[in-house]
C-alpha positions in Angstrom: 1.6 3.4 28.7 2.1 5.3 25.4 -0.7 7.5 24.2 -2.3 6.7 20.8 -0.6 9.6 19.2 2.8 8.5 20.5 2.2 5.0 19.1 2.1 6.4 15.6 4.6 9.2 15.7 6.9 10.3 14.1 7.4 7.6 11.4 3.7 7.1 10.9 3.1 10.8 10.3 5.7 10.7 7.6 3.4 8.3 5.7 0.5 10.7 6.0 2.7 13.6 4.8 3.7 11.6 1.8 0.1 10.9 0.8 -1.4 14.4 1.2 0.5 16.1 -1.8 -1.3 13.8 -4.1 -4.6 15.1 -2.8 -3.7 18.7 -3.1 -6.6 20.7 -4.5 -8.9 17.7 -4.3 -12.6 18.7 -4.5 -14.5 18.1 -1.3 -16.8 16.6 -0.2 -15.4 13.4 -1.6 -15.7 9.7 -1.0 -12.8 7.2 -1.0 -13.2 6.3 -4.7 -13.0 9.9 -5.7 -9.9 10.5 -3.6 -8.3 7.4 -5.2 -9.1 8.7 -8.7 -7.7 12.1 -7.8 -4.4 10.5 -6.6 -4.2 8.1 -9.6 -4.6 11.1 -12.0 -1.6 12.6 -10.2 0.5 9.4 -10.7 0.6 8.6 -7.0 2.8 5.5 -6.2 1.1 2.3 -5.5 1.8 2.2 -1.8 0.0 5.6 -1.5 -2.9 4.4 -3.5 -3.1 1.4 -1.2 -3.1 3.7 1.8 -6.1 5.6 0.3 -7.8 2.2 -0.6 -7.6 1.3 3.1 -9.5 4.4 4.1 -13.0 3.8 5.5 -15.7 4.2 2.8 -17.4 7.4 3.8 -17.8 11.0 2.8 -14.9 13.3 3.6 -15.9 17.0 3.9 -12.3 18.3 3.9 -8.6 17.4 4.0 -8.4 17.3 7.8 -10.9 14.4 7.9 -8.7 12.5 5.4 -5.6 13.3 7.4 -7.2 12.0 10.6 -8.4 8.8 8.8 -4.9 8.2 7.4 -3.4 8.6 10.8 -5.6 5.8 12.1 -4.2 3.3 9.4 -1.2 1.2 9.9 2.0 2.7 8.6 2.1 0.1 5.8 -1.5 -0.5 4.7 -0.4 -3.4 2.5 -0.5 -5.5 5.7 -4.3 -5.0 6.0 -5.1 -6.4 2.5 -5.2 -10.0 1.4 -2.7 -9.1 -1.3 -0.1 -6.2 -0.9 -0.5 -5.0 -4.5 -3.5 -3.1 -5.6 -5.4 -4.8 -8.5 -2.9 -7.7 -8.4 -4.8 -9.9 -10.9 -4.8 -7.1 -13.5 -1.1 -6.3 -13.2 1.4 -7.5 -15.8 4.1 -9.9 -14.8 6.8 -7.2 -15.1 4.8 -4.9 -12.8 4.5 -7.5 -10.2 8.2 -8.5 -10.2 9.3 -4.9 -10.1 7.0 -4.3 -7.1 8.4 -7.2 -5.1 11.5 -5.1 -4.1 9.3 -2.8 -2.1 7.5 -5.5 -0.1 8.3 -7.1 3.2 9.1 -10.9 3.4 5.5 -11.5 4.7 4.0 -9.5 1.8 6.2 -11.4 -0.7 4.9 -14.7 0.8 1.3 -13.5 0.3 2.0 -12.8 -3.4 3.8 -16.2 -3.7 1.0 -18.1 -2.1 -1.7 -16.3 -4.2 0.3 -16.8 -7.4 0.8 -20.5 -6.7 -2.9 -21.0 -6.2 -4.0 -19.0 -9.2 -2.1 -18.2 -12.4 1.1 -20.0 -11.5 3.3 -17.7 -13.6 6.8 -19.1 -13.2 8.6 -15.8 -13.6 6.6 -14.4 -10.6 7.1 -17.5 -8.5 10.8 -17.6 -9.1 11.1 -13.8 -8.4 9.2 -14.4 -5.1 11.5 -17.3 -4.2 14.5 -15.2 -4.9 13.3 -12.3 -2.8 12.4 -14.7 0.1 15.8 -16.3 -0.1 17.4 -12.9 -0.3 15.7 -11.8 2.9 16.7 -15.0 4.8 20.4 -14.9 3.7 22.4 -12.7 6.1 24.7 -10.1 4.4 28.3 -11.3 3.9 
């Protein structure tokens, strides 16, 4: 039976390592919202912001506590949220359609279902349909 550490290594540790540079020189102690703000100010990519958003809401006294909390998260934190894009309803159509390329088929389906039930923006719905069809069509 694999140990908990083996379950997450080494691919999972890569995700932790990608996140930490955006928290370099962060001021501790800090809570999740402060860490998010710190990473946003350093232009962290959305997937990394989602990873921080998925952290438990608590006080972190130093980077090692953040590292440990990040290691306990799934490799792709977008799977833990109702929608895989942070602040989805505030994003512009172009931002959403650009972000679809980085999502899994299941995540695109979540975006599609949400969009169909809410704003019904045809550009986004068509982009989702295209991405889902793309994922289902085997390469020639």
